[in-house]
py3Dmol code that shows the C-alpha trace and the ligand (Angstrom):
import py3Dmol

protein = """\
ATOM      1  CA  MET A   1     104.046  78.985  89.521  1.00  0.00           C
ATOM      2  CA  ALA A   2     105.612  78.827  92.959  1.00  0.00           C
ATOM      3  CA  LYS A   3     107.617  75.763  93.951  1.00  0.00           C
ATOM      4  CA  ARG A   4     105.540  73.109  95.660  1.00  0.00           C
ATOM      5  CA  PHE A   5     106.432  71.122  98.721  1.00  0.00           C
ATOM      6  CA  SER A   6     105.009  67.935 100.216  1.00  0.00           C
ATOM      7  CA  VAL A   7     102.076  67.982 102.629  1.00  0.00           C
ATOM      8  CA  SER A   8     104.379  67.169 105.544  1.00  0.00           C
ATOM      9  CA  GLU A   9     106.891  69.844 104.540  1.00  0.00           C
ATOM     10  CA  TYR A  10     104.151  72.468 104.572  1.00  0.00           C
ATOM     11  CA  THR A  11     102.544  71.081 107.726  1.00  0.00           C
ATOM     12  CA  ASP A  12     105.749  70.665 109.750  1.00  0.00           C
ATOM     13  CA  GLY A  13     106.965  74.075 108.599  1.00  0.00           C
ATOM     14  CA  VAL A  14     103.743  75.792 109.635  1.00  0.00           C
ATOM     15  CA  LEU A  15     103.457  73.982 112.958  1.00  0.00           C
ATOM     16  CA  SER A  16     107.060  74.807 113.881  1.00  0.00           C
ATOM     17  CA  GLY A  17     106.286  78.478 113.315  1.00  0.00           C
ATOM     18  CA  ASN A  18     108.585  78.785 110.304  1.00  0.00           C
ATOM     19  CA  ARG A  19     107.525  82.087 108.700  1.00  0.00           C
ATOM     20  CA  VAL A  20     108.816  81.239 105.262  1.00  0.00           C
ATOM     21  CA  MET A  21     106.818  77.998 105.179  1.00  0.00           C
ATOM     22  CA  LEU A  22     103.778  79.809 106.594  1.00  0.00           C
ATOM     23  CA  SER A  23     104.039  82.295 103.722  1.00  0.00           C
ATOM     24  CA  ARG A  24     104.379  79.475 101.204  1.00  0.00           C
ATOM     25  CA  ALA A  25     101.414  77.619 102.657  1.00  0.00           C
ATOM     26  CA  ILE A  26      99.298  80.784 102.363  1.00  0.00           C
ATOM     27  CA  THR A  27     100.403  81.168  98.741  1.00  0.00           C
ATOM     28  CA  LEU A  28      99.253  77.584  98.235  1.00  0.00           C
ATOM     29  CA  VAL A  29      95.749  78.172  99.665  1.00  0.00           C
ATOM     30  CA  GLU A  30      95.480  81.336  97.568  1.00  0.00           C
ATOM     31  CA  SER A  31      96.231  79.429  94.376  1.00  0.00           C
ATOM     32  CA  THR A  32      93.364  78.782  91.991  1.00  0.00           C
ATOM     33  CA  LEU A  33      95.085  75.836  90.284  1.00  0.00           C
ATOM     34  CA  PRO A  34      93.057  72.660  90.913  1.00  0.00           C
ATOM     35  CA  SER A  35      96.220  70.655  91.720  1.00  0.00           C
ATOM     36  CA  ASP A  36      97.276  73.301  94.283  1.00  0.00           C
ATOM     37  CA  GLN A  37      93.809  73.300  95.782  1.00  0.00           C
ATOM     38  CA  ALA A  38      93.908  69.563  96.374  1.00  0.00           C
ATOM     39  CA  LEU A  39      97.275  69.900  98.117  1.00  0.00           C
ATOM     40  CA  ALA A  40      96.067  72.941 100.064  1.00  0.00           C
ATOM     41  CA  GLN A  41      93.101  70.946 101.345  1.00  0.00           C
ATOM     42  CA  GLN A  42      95.426  68.234 102.685  1.00  0.00           C
ATOM     43  CA  VAL A  43      97.623  70.824 104.396  1.00  0.00           C
ATOM     44  CA  LEU A  44      94.567  72.522 105.912  1.00  0.00           C
ATOM     45  CA  ASP A  45      93.168  69.216 107.160  1.00  0.00           C
ATOM     46  CA  ALA A  46      96.511  68.457 108.801  1.00  0.00           C
ATOM     47  CA  VAL A  47      96.867  71.814 110.582  1.00  0.00           C
ATOM     48  CA  LEU A  48      93.218  72.336 111.494  1.00  0.00           C
ATOM     49  CA  PRO A  49      93.441  70.500 114.860  1.00  0.00           C
ATOM     50  CA  HIS A  50      96.068  73.102 115.833  1.00  0.00           C
ATOM     51  CA  ALA A  51      94.050  76.104 114.670  1.00  0.00           C
ATOM     52  CA  GLY A  52      91.400  78.142 116.452  1.00  0.00           C
ATOM     53  CA  ARG A  53      93.304  79.091 119.599  1.00  0.00           C
ATOM     54  CA  SER A  54      93.392  82.804 118.957  1.00  0.00           C
ATOM     55  CA  VAL A  55      91.471  86.007 119.300  1.00  0.00           C
ATOM     56  CA  ARG A  56      90.306  87.192 115.887  1.00  0.00           C
ATOM     57  CA  VAL A  57      89.767  90.914 115.472  1.00  0.00           C
ATOM     58  CA  GLY A  58      88.333  92.588 112.374  1.00  0.00           C
ATOM     59  CA  ILE A  59      89.523  96.173 111.879  1.00  0.00           C
ATOM     60  CA  THR A  60      87.838  98.480 109.411  1.00  0.00           C
ATOM     61  CA  GLY A  61      87.596 102.147 108.472  1.00  0.00           C
ATOM     62  CA  VAL A  62      87.639 104.324 105.377  1.00  0.00           C
ATOM     63  CA  PRO A  63      90.967 104.938 103.609  1.00  0.00           C
ATOM     64  CA  GLY A  64      92.913 107.627 105.452  1.00  0.00           C
ATOM     65  CA  VAL A  65      91.272 107.009 108.831  1.00  0.00           C
ATOM     66  CA  GLY A  66      94.633 105.728 110.054  1.00  0.00           C
ATOM     67  CA  LYS A  67      94.194 101.945 109.923  1.00  0.00           C
ATOM     68  CA  SER A  68      97.751 100.957 109.153  1.00  0.00           C
ATOM     69  CA  THR A  69      99.214 103.446 111.625  1.00  0.00           C
ATOM     70  CA  PHE A  70      96.803 102.244 114.307  1.00  0.00           C
ATOM     71  CA  ILE A  71      97.415  98.554 113.537  1.00  0.00           C
ATOM     72  CA  GLU A  72     101.138  99.125 113.819  1.00  0.00           C
ATOM     73  CA  ALA A  73     100.759 100.916 117.176  1.00  0.00           C
ATOM     74  CA  LEU A  74      98.352  98.346 118.634  1.00  0.00           C
ATOM     75  CA  GLY A  75     100.341  95.489 117.113  1.00  0.00           C
ATOM     76  CA  LEU A  76     103.609  96.682 118.664  1.00  0.00           C
ATOM     77  CA  HIS A  77     101.844  96.969 122.027  1.00  0.00           C
ATOM     78  CA  LEU A  78     100.700  93.343 121.708  1.00  0.00           C
ATOM     79  CA  VAL A  79     104.053  91.881 120.679  1.00  0.00           C
ATOM     80  CA  ASN A  80     106.294  94.079 122.837  1.00  0.00           C
ATOM     81  CA  THR A  81     104.425  94.273 126.121  1.00  0.00           C
ATOM     82  CA  GLN A  82     101.707  91.603 126.044  1.00  0.00           C
ATOM     83  CA  GLY A  83     103.769  88.682 124.783  1.00  0.00           C
ATOM     84  CA  HIS A  84     101.393  87.922 121.934  1.00  0.00           C
ATOM     85  CA  ARG A  85     102.216  86.617 118.494  1.00  0.00           C
ATOM     86  CA  LEU A  86     100.253  88.611 115.971  1.00  0.00           C
ATOM     87  CA  ALA A  87      99.226  87.966 112.383  1.00  0.00           C
ATOM     88  CA  VAL A  88      97.767  90.764 110.268  1.00  0.00           C
ATOM     89  CA  LEU A  89      95.777  89.717 107.202  1.00  0.00           C
ATOM     90  CA  ALA A  90      93.843  91.874 104.771  1.00  0.00           C
ATOM     91  CA  VAL A  91      90.622  91.461 102.872  1.00  0.00           C
ATOM     92  CA  ASP A  92      90.509  93.792  99.904  1.00  0.00           C
ATOM     93  CA  PRO A  93      88.593  92.549  96.886  1.00  0.00           C
ATOM     94  CA  SER A  94      89.209  95.908  95.180  1.00  0.00           C
ATOM     95  CA  SER A  95      92.876  95.025  94.886  1.00  0.00           C
ATOM     96  CA  GLN A  96      91.969  93.062  91.776  1.00  0.00           C
ATOM     97  CA  ARG A  97      91.117  96.335  90.072  1.00  0.00           C
ATOM     98  CA  SER A  98      93.836  98.586  91.415  1.00  0.00           C
ATOM     99  CA  GLY A  99      96.455  95.868  91.184  1.00  0.00           C
ATOM    100  CA  GLY A 100      97.638  96.857  94.637  1.00  0.00           C
ATOM    101  CA  SER A 101      96.203  96.089  98.030  1.00  0.00           C
ATOM    102  CA  ILE A 102      95.708  97.792 101.355  1.00  0.00           C
ATOM    103  CA  LEU A 103      98.559  95.941 102.977  1.00  0.00           C
ATOM    104  CA  GLY A 104     100.633  95.789  99.849  1.00  0.00           C
ATOM    105  CA  ASP A 105     102.585  98.818 100.934  1.00  0.00           C
ATOM    106  CA  LYS A 106     104.332  97.253 103.896  1.00  0.00           C
ATOM    107  CA  THR A 107     106.366 100.372 104.535  1.00  0.00           C
ATOM    108  CA  ARG A 108     103.274 101.666 106.294  1.00  0.00           C
ATOM    109  CA  MET A 109     103.881  99.106 109.037  1.00  0.00           C
ATOM    110  CA  ASN A 110     107.605  98.635 108.811  1.00  0.00           C
ATOM    111  CA  LEU A 111     108.294  98.249 112.546  1.00  0.00           C
ATOM    112  CA  LEU A 112     105.622  95.603 112.893  1.00  0.00           C
ATOM    113  CA  ALA A 113     106.590  93.867 109.653  1.00  0.00           C
ATOM    114  CA  ALA A 114     110.163  93.516 110.904  1.00  0.00           C
ATOM    115  CA  HIS A 115     109.134  92.187 114.326  1.00  0.00           C
ATOM    116  CA  PRO A 116     109.892  88.472 114.847  1.00  0.00           C
ATOM    117  CA  GLN A 117     106.561  87.935 116.635  1.00  0.00           C
ATOM    118  CA  ALA A 118     104.469  89.557 113.932  1.00  0.00           C
ATOM    119  CA  PHE A 119     103.438  88.266 110.535  1.00  0.00           C
ATOM    120  CA  ILE A 120     101.880  90.577 107.946  1.00  0.00           C
ATOM    121  CA  ARG A 121     100.204  89.384 104.788  1.00  0.00           C
ATOM    122  CA  PRO A 122      98.518  91.521 102.118  1.00  0.00           C
ATOM    123  CA  SER A 123      95.183  90.670 100.548  1.00  0.00           C
ATOM    124  CA  PRO A 124      95.284  88.047  97.816  1.00  0.00           C
ATOM    125  CA  ALA A 125      95.002  89.912  94.522  1.00  0.00           C
ATOM    126  CA  GLY A 126      92.903  89.214  91.498  1.00  0.00           C
ATOM    127  CA  ARG A 127      90.107  87.282  93.230  1.00  0.00           C
ATOM    128  CA  SER A 128      86.400  87.749  93.762  1.00  0.00           C
ATOM    129  CA  LEU A 129      85.130  88.714  97.203  1.00  0.00           C
ATOM    130  CA  GLY A 130      84.250  85.064  97.791  1.00  0.00           C
ATOM    131  CA  GLY A 131      87.712  83.949  96.747  1.00  0.00           C
ATOM    132  CA  VAL A 132      89.445  86.564  98.878  1.00  0.00           C
ATOM    133  CA  THR A 133      87.416  85.758 101.990  1.00  0.00           C
ATOM    134  CA  ARG A 134      87.876  82.005 101.632  1.00  0.00           C
ATOM    135  CA  ALA A 135      91.650  82.435 101.185  1.00  0.00           C
ATOM    136  CA  THR A 136      91.780  84.805 104.172  1.00  0.00           C
ATOM    137  CA  ARG A 137      89.861  82.406 106.361  1.00  0.00           C
ATOM    138  CA  GLU A 138      92.241  79.596 105.452  1.00  0.00           C
ATOM    139  CA  ALA A 139      95.272  81.860 105.945  1.00  0.00           C
ATOM    140  CA  MET A 140      93.885  82.620 109.409  1.00  0.00           C
ATOM    141  CA  ALA A 141      93.844  78.891 110.268  1.00  0.00           C
ATOM    142  CA  LEU A 142      97.430  78.518 109.025  1.00  0.00           C
ATOM    143  CA  CYS A 143      98.575  81.503 111.118  1.00  0.00           C
ATOM    144  CA  GLU A 144      96.884  80.064 114.199  1.00  0.00           C
ATOM    145  CA  ALA A 145      98.514  76.687 113.613  1.00  0.00           C
ATOM    146  CA  ALA A 146     101.849  78.532 113.376  1.00  0.00           C
ATOM    147  CA  GLY A 147     101.276  79.874 116.883  1.00  0.00           C
ATOM    148  CA  HIS A 148      99.831  83.314 116.251  1.00  0.00           C
ATOM    149  CA  ASP A 149      97.374  83.872 119.071  1.00  0.00           C
ATOM    150  CA  VAL A 150      96.009  87.209 117.877  1.00  0.00           C
ATOM    151  CA  ILE A 151      94.790  87.689 114.310  1.00  0.00           C
ATOM    152  CA  PHE A 152      93.880  91.069 112.848  1.00  0.00           C
ATOM    153  CA  VAL A 153      91.851  91.088 109.649  1.00  0.00           C
ATOM    154  CA  GLU A 154      92.012  94.522 108.047  1.00  0.00           C
ATOM    155  CA  THR A 155      89.426  95.677 105.540  1.00  0.00           C
ATOM    156  CA  VAL A 156      88.524  98.965 103.869  1.00  0.00           C
ATOM    157  CA  GLY A 157      85.254 100.158 105.375  1.00  0.00           C
ATOM    158  CA  VAL A 158      83.483 100.993 102.165  1.00  0.00           C
ATOM    159  CA  GLY A 159      82.228  97.799 100.590  1.00  0.00           C
ATOM    160  CA  GLN A 160      80.562  94.489 101.253  1.00  0.00           C
ATOM    161  CA  SER A 161      83.733  92.848 102.503  1.00  0.00           C
ATOM    162  CA  GLU A 162      82.937  94.029 106.047  1.00  0.00           C
ATOM    163  CA  THR A 163      80.072  91.571 106.374  1.00  0.00           C
ATOM    164  CA  ALA A 164      82.332  88.743 105.238  1.00  0.00           C
ATOM    165  CA  VAL A 165      85.043  89.790 107.684  1.00  0.00           C
ATOM    166  CA  HIS A 166      82.519  90.169 110.487  1.00  0.00           C
ATOM    167  CA  SER A 167      81.539  86.545 109.957  1.00  0.00           C
ATOM    168  CA  MET A 168      85.108  85.315 110.433  1.00  0.00           C
ATOM    169  CA  VAL A 169      86.185  87.282 113.524  1.00  0.00           C
ATOM    170  CA  ASP A 170      85.311  87.359 117.221  1.00  0.00           C
ATOM    171  CA  PHE A 171      85.487  91.108 117.636  1.00  0.00           C
ATOM    172  CA  PHE A 172      84.835  93.900 115.175  1.00  0.00           C
ATOM    173  CA  LEU A 173      86.578  97.257 115.582  1.00  0.00           C
ATOM    174  CA  LEU A 174      85.568 100.305 113.587  1.00  0.00           C
ATOM    175  CA  LEU A 175      87.930 103.261 113.161  1.00  0.00           C
ATOM    176  CA  MET A 176      86.316 106.673 112.681  1.00  0.00           C
ATOM    177  CA  LEU A 177      87.494 110.249 112.254  1.00  0.00           C
ATOM    178  CA  ALA A 178      86.238 113.198 114.271  1.00  0.00           C
ATOM    179  CA  GLY A 179      84.749 116.209 112.576  1.00  0.00           C
ATOM    180  CA  ALA A 180      84.337 114.665 109.163  1.00  0.00           C
ATOM    181  CA  GLY A 181      80.618 115.450 109.104  1.00  0.00           C
ATOM    182  CA  ASP A 182      77.514 113.661 110.258  1.00  0.00           C
ATOM    183  CA  GLU A 183      77.474 111.522 107.160  1.00  0.00           C
ATOM    184  CA  LEU A 184      79.280 108.783 109.067  1.00  0.00           C
ATOM    185  CA  GLN A 185      82.042 109.231 106.517  1.00  0.00           C
ATOM    186  CA  GLY A 186      80.628 106.808 104.025  1.00  0.00           C
ATOM    187  CA  ILE A 187      80.407 104.164 106.720  1.00  0.00           C
ATOM    188  CA  LYS A 188      77.042 102.521 106.342  1.00  0.00           C
ATOM    189  CA  LYS A 189      74.795 102.185 109.343  1.00  0.00           C
ATOM    190  CA  GLY A 190      75.023  98.409 108.961  1.00  0.00           C
ATOM    191  CA  ILE A 191      78.744  98.573 109.612  1.00  0.00           C
ATOM    192  CA  MET A 192      78.188 100.690 112.734  1.00  0.00           C
ATOM    193  CA  GLU A 193      75.775  98.033 113.942  1.00  0.00           C
ATOM    194  CA  MET A 194      78.407  95.321 113.564  1.00  0.00           C
ATOM    195  CA  ALA A 195      80.983  97.200 115.652  1.00  0.00           C
ATOM    196  CA  ASP A 196      81.879  95.875 119.110  1.00  0.00           C
ATOM    197  CA  ALA A 197      84.010  98.959 119.588  1.00  0.00           C
ATOM    198  CA  VAL A 198      84.596 102.213 117.765  1.00  0.00           C
ATOM    199  CA  THR A 199      87.746 104.237 118.222  1.00  0.00           C
ATOM    200  CA  ILE A 200      88.004 107.836 117.058  1.00  0.00           C
ATOM    201  CA  THR A 201      91.478 108.017 115.529  1.00  0.00           C
ATOM    202  CA  LYS A 202      94.036 110.837 115.430  1.00  0.00           C
ATOM    203  CA  ALA A 203      92.841 112.185 118.782  1.00  0.00           C
ATOM    204  CA  ASP A 204      95.888 114.374 119.226  1.00  0.00           C
ATOM    205  CA  GLY A 205      96.843 118.068 118.974  1.00  0.00           C
ATOM    206  CA  ASP A 206      94.114 120.323 117.611  1.00  0.00           C
ATOM    207  CA  ASN A 207      91.939 117.302 116.964  1.00  0.00           C
ATOM    208  CA  GLU A 208      91.652 116.206 120.577  1.00  0.00           C
ATOM    209  CA  LEU A 209      88.615 118.230 121.579  1.00  0.00           C
ATOM    210  CA  ALA A 210      86.663 117.331 118.444  1.00  0.00           C
ATOM    211  CA  SER A 211      87.562 113.676 119.011  1.00  0.00           C
ATOM    212  CA  ARG A 212      86.124 113.706 122.511  1.00  0.00           C
ATOM    213  CA  ARG A 213      82.948 115.317 121.210  1.00  0.00           C
ATOM    214  CA  ALA A 214      82.702 112.720 118.452  1.00  0.00           C
ATOM    215  CA  ARG A 215      83.204 109.974 121.003  1.00  0.00           C
ATOM    216  CA  ARG A 216      80.155 111.151 122.965  1.00  0.00           C
ATOM    217  CA  GLU A 217      78.065 111.472 119.807  1.00  0.00           C
ATOM    218  CA  TYR A 218      78.891 108.002 118.558  1.00  0.00           C
ATOM    219  CA  GLN A 219      78.412 106.509 121.993  1.00  0.00           C
ATOM    220  CA  ASN A 220      74.926 108.031 122.071  1.00  0.00           C
ATOM    221  CA  ALA A 221      74.191 106.798 118.557  1.00  0.00           C
ATOM    222  CA  LEU A 222      75.246 103.258 119.464  1.00  0.00           C
ATOM    223  CA  HIS A 223      72.985 103.275 122.503  1.00  0.00           C
ATOM    224  CA  LEU A 224      70.034 103.497 120.133  1.00  0.00           C
ATOM    225  CA  PHE A 225      70.853 100.139 118.559  1.00  0.00           C
ATOM    226  CA  PRO A 226      69.181  97.077 120.061  1.00  0.00           C
ATOM    227  CA  LEU A 227      71.339  94.953 122.372  1.00  0.00           C
ATOM    228  CA  ALA A 228      73.430  92.488 120.356  1.00  0.00           C
ATOM    229  CA  PRO A 229      73.053  88.695 120.875  1.00  0.00           C
ATOM    230  CA  SER A 230      76.474  88.824 122.570  1.00  0.00           C
ATOM    231  CA  ALA A 231      74.865  90.967 125.325  1.00  0.00           C
ATOM    232  CA  TRP A 232      77.879  93.246 124.869  1.00  0.00           C
ATOM    233  CA  SER A 233      77.385  97.000 124.765  1.00  0.00           C
ATOM    234  CA  PRO A 234      79.663  98.546 122.127  1.00  0.00           C
ATOM    235  CA  VAL A 235      82.260 100.959 123.486  1.00  0.00           C
ATOM    236  CA  VAL A 236      83.506 104.156 121.840  1.00  0.00           C
ATOM    237  CA  THR A 237      87.006 105.432 122.641  1.00  0.00           C
ATOM    238  CA  THR A 238      89.470 107.983 121.347  1.00  0.00           C
ATOM    239  CA  SER A 239      93.018 107.064 120.408  1.00  0.00           C
ATOM    240  CA  SER A 240      96.127 108.438 118.797  1.00  0.00           C
ATOM    241  CA  ALA A 241      98.524 106.139 117.038  1.00  0.00           C
ATOM    242  CA  LEU A 242     100.916 109.081 116.944  1.00  0.00           C
ATOM    243  CA  THR A 243     101.161 109.612 120.722  1.00  0.00           C
ATOM    244  CA  GLY A 244     100.007 106.128 121.696  1.00  0.00           C
ATOM    245  CA  ALA A 245      97.244 107.561 123.889  1.00  0.00           C
ATOM    246  CA  GLY A 246      94.242 105.248 124.109  1.00  0.00           C
ATOM    247  CA  VAL A 247      95.871 102.436 122.121  1.00  0.00           C
ATOM    248  CA  PRO A 248      96.405  99.921 124.995  1.00  0.00           C
ATOM    249  CA  GLU A 249      92.855 100.744 126.152  1.00  0.00           C
ATOM    250  CA  VAL A 250      91.467  99.336 122.897  1.00  0.00           C
ATOM    251  CA  TRP A 251      93.184  96.026 123.596  1.00  0.00           C
ATOM    252  CA  ALA A 252      91.851  96.038 127.159  1.00  0.00           C
ATOM    253  CA  ILE A 253      88.341  96.316 125.694  1.00  0.00           C
ATOM    254  CA  VAL A 254      88.948  93.335 123.392  1.00  0.00           C
ATOM    255  CA  GLU A 255      90.179  91.317 126.382  1.00  0.00           C
ATOM    256  CA  ARG A 256      87.134  92.282 128.411  1.00  0.00           C
ATOM    257  CA  TYR A 257      84.886  91.239 125.523  1.00  0.00           C
ATOM    258  CA  VAL A 258      86.621  87.875 125.199  1.00  0.00           C
ATOM    259  CA  GLN A 259      86.352  87.246 128.945  1.00  0.00           C
ATOM    260  CA  GLN A 260      82.693  88.185 129.078  1.00  0.00           C
ATOM    261  CA  THR A 261      81.624  86.208 126.011  1.00  0.00           C
ATOM    262  CA  GLN A 262      83.701  83.163 126.912  1.00  0.00           C
ATOM    263  CA  ALA A 263      82.080  83.131 130.328  1.00  0.00           C
ATOM    264  CA  SER A 264      78.610  83.374 128.805  1.00  0.00           C
ATOM    265  CA  GLY A 265      79.359  80.737 126.155  1.00  0.00           C
ATOM    266  CA  TYR A 266      78.600  83.182 123.349  1.00  0.00           C
ATOM    267  CA  PHE A 267      82.199  83.176 122.103  1.00  0.00           C
ATOM    268  CA  GLN A 268      82.222  79.417 121.427  1.00  0.00           C
ATOM    269  CA  ARG A 269      78.654  79.405 120.095  1.00  0.00           C
ATOM    270  CA  ARG A 270      79.419  82.141 117.615  1.00  0.00           C
ATOM    271  CA  ARG A 271      82.492  80.328 116.328  1.00  0.00           C
ATOM    272  CA  GLN A 272      80.324  77.238 115.748  1.00  0.00           C
ATOM    273  CA  GLU A 273      77.750  79.335 113.913  1.00  0.00           C
ATOM    274  CA  GLN A 274      80.503  80.875 111.819  1.00  0.00           C
ATOM    275  CA  ASN A 275      81.751  77.406 110.868  1.00  0.00           C
ATOM    276  CA  LEU A 276      78.264  76.441 109.722  1.00  0.00           C
ATOM    277  CA  HIS A 277      77.974  79.690 107.817  1.00  0.00           C
ATOM    278  CA  TRP A 278      81.248  78.992 105.987  1.00  0.00           C
ATOM    279  CA  LEU A 279      80.192  75.431 105.259  1.00  0.00           C
ATOM    280  CA  HIS A 280      77.110  76.718 103.454  1.00  0.00           C
ATOM    281  CA  GLU A 281      79.003  79.551 101.779  1.00  0.00           C
ATOM    282  CA  THR A 282      81.580  77.108 100.440  1.00  0.00           C
ATOM    283  CA  ILE A 283      78.927  74.745  99.118  1.00  0.00           C
ATOM    284  CA  ARG A 284      77.080  77.604  97.467  1.00  0.00           C
ATOM    285  CA  GLU A 285      80.223  79.008  95.857  1.00  0.00           C
ATOM    286  CA  THR A 286      81.435  75.618  94.678  1.00  0.00           C
ATOM    287  CA  LEU A 287      78.081  74.730  93.133  1.00  0.00           C
ATOM    288  CA  GLU A 288      77.907  78.102  91.451  1.00  0.00           C
ATOM    289  CA  ALA A 289      81.445  77.817  90.073  1.00  0.00           C
ATOM    290  CA  HIS A 290      80.745  74.299  88.753  1.00  0.00           C
ATOM    291  CA  PHE A 291      77.505  75.433  87.176  1.00  0.00           C
ATOM    292  CA  PHE A 292      79.011  78.370  85.303  1.00  0.00           C
ATOM    293  CA  ALA A 293      82.034  76.308  84.253  1.00  0.00           C
ATOM    294  CA  ARG A 294      79.843  73.784  82.394  1.00  0.00           C
ATOM    295  CA  PRO A 295      80.275  74.043  78.607  1.00  0.00           C
ATOM    296  CA  GLU A 296      76.506  73.793  77.922  1.00  0.00           C
ATOM    297  CA  VAL A 297      75.837  76.653  80.316  1.00  0.00           C
ATOM    298  CA  GLN A 298      78.587  78.786  78.808  1.00  0.00           C
ATOM    299  CA  GLN A 299      77.209  78.030  75.369  1.00  0.00           C
ATOM    300  CA  HIS A 300      73.577  78.892  76.106  1.00  0.00           C
ATOM    301  CA  LEU A 301      73.971  81.698  78.644  1.00  0.00           C
ATOM    302  CA  PRO A 302      74.496  84.587  76.181  1.00  0.00           C
ATOM    303  CA  ALA A 303      71.342  83.781  74.191  1.00  0.00           C
ATOM    304  CA  VAL A 304      69.285  83.246  77.323  1.00  0.00           C
ATOM    305  CA  GLN A 305      70.489  86.555  78.753  1.00  0.00           C
ATOM    306  CA  GLN A 306      69.517  88.233  75.511  1.00  0.00           C
ATOM    307  CA  ARG A 307      65.989  86.799  75.704  1.00  0.00           C
ATOM    308  CA  VAL A 308      65.603  88.015  79.293  1.00  0.00           C
ATOM    309  CA  LEU A 309      66.922  91.459  78.331  1.00  0.00           C
ATOM    310  CA  SER A 310      64.494  91.786  75.430  1.00  0.00           C
ATOM    311  CA  GLY A 311      61.570  90.553  77.528  1.00  0.00           C
ATOM    312  CA  GLN A 312      61.044  87.399  75.449  1.00  0.00           C
ATOM    313  CA  GLN A 313      61.554  85.184  78.477  1.00  0.00           C
ATOM    314  CA  SER A 314      61.113  85.643  82.213  1.00  0.00           C
ATOM    315  CA  ALA A 315      64.183  85.484  84.427  1.00  0.00           C
ATOM    316  CA  PHE A 316      62.688  82.548  86.326  1.00  0.00           C
ATOM    317  CA  GLY A 317      61.868  80.609  83.181  1.00  0.00           C
ATOM    318  CA  ALA A 318      65.326  81.269  81.790  1.00  0.00           C
ATOM    319  CA  ALA A 319      66.999  80.168  85.028  1.00  0.00           C
ATOM    320  CA  ALA A 320      64.924  76.991  85.095  1.00  0.00           C
ATOM    321  CA  GLU A 321      65.929  76.261  81.508  1.00  0.00           C
ATOM    322  CA  LEU A 322      69.645  76.726  82.245  1.00  0.00           C
ATOM    323  CA  LEU A 323      69.469  74.753  85.480  1.00  0.00           C
ATOM    324  CA  GLY A 324      67.747  71.947  83.605  1.00  0.00           C
ATOM    325  CA  LEU A 325      70.530  71.614  81.032  1.00  0.00           C
TER     326      LEU A 325
END
"""
ligand_1 = """\
28
GDP
P 94.719 104.100 106.327
O 94.535 104.486 104.896
O 93.412 103.990 107.025
O 95.572 102.869 106.494
O 95.486 105.327 107.039
P 97.030 105.532 107.379
O 97.424 104.726 108.557
O 97.840 105.362 106.139
O 97.036 107.067 107.832
C 96.581 108.102 106.997
C 97.251 109.402 107.399
O 96.883 109.778 108.721
C 98.771 109.332 107.384
O 99.283 110.519 106.843
C 99.144 109.196 108.842
O 100.389 109.756 109.129
C 98.029 109.985 109.536
N 97.789 109.454 110.890
C 97.563 108.146 111.203
N 97.384 108.008 112.532
C 97.478 109.240 113.070
C 97.373 109.745 114.425
O 97.157 109.020 115.402
N 97.495 111.098 114.570
C 97.716 111.927 113.530
N 97.827 113.238 113.782
N 97.846 111.481 112.257
C 97.737 110.162 112.029
"""
view = py3Dmol.view(width=600, height=400)
view.addModel(protein, "pdb")
view.setStyle({"model": 0}, {"cartoon": {"style": "trace"}})
view.addModel(ligand_1, "xyz")
view.setStyle({"model": 1}, {"stick": {}})
view.zoomTo()
view.show()
């Protein structure tokens, strides 16, 4: 177990922008030990008034689309020329199976990782999707309290984690490849619908023409979706993390989105809705965890499952019986 500090040591460390203490505080909120969780809650309560002043961007795309290369290029643009302080977090529930995680290999972003104004944190390993998203959301608050005014949340665009990430960010960016077939590269239509912007990656060399064609196709496809509640029309661009072409443009789009939605009030409203959403999610998860942790439930569950499997009892009747224990 990692060494523990006092609430004020964590809080003062985070608020002064001390990266080591920020890292330790994130380790604390990721811990599943009940004693750590109590301490983490106190630290979170203390820093929360200083959180929230950031732009939160979700970035997704299938493995190999160029996420880490793009995040490094865009990230360096933000810290070197825009004066931002960036935090990059990852949501990867699959890391519990592979043992690794999408940001685990920091060498993929070594320039950014070494930059004093950037903070990179891999996905917490060995947790359920619910556990990973809660820890990431809390890590986001800690990073904001430490003065990071732009937060990237990276996720692999193949699973259900995108919906969770979408509900914790202001802007959702989808990375796509040109010429990889009409199958939307395993990206579900639902993920396309969540995107505020799509950028066709690796638009360089021989790939440039195909990228421009793909840009037009995706732009047309997005036009068919109904207008989002944000009243924002999603934008499709091309970019190359290799040459840097189109990378600053993506940030300009995020800034335009923030301006437009702050002016309309949507930005603030959505953050409030997200807070309510997470309130209910947390209650649901906590109740569920308590329920399944009860000895009587653990004792009776196998037999009840067996009865439902063999058709001796209906699922509803069985659930009512367990809930009534
Ligand atoms: P991720 O799995 O989505 O994080 O993808 P990576 O960032 O690891 O990139 C996958 C591969 O694509 C690597 O071999 C990169 O060198 C390559 N790549 C990434 N960005 C570009 C780009 O802008 N242009 C070209 N030509 N290759 C790129």
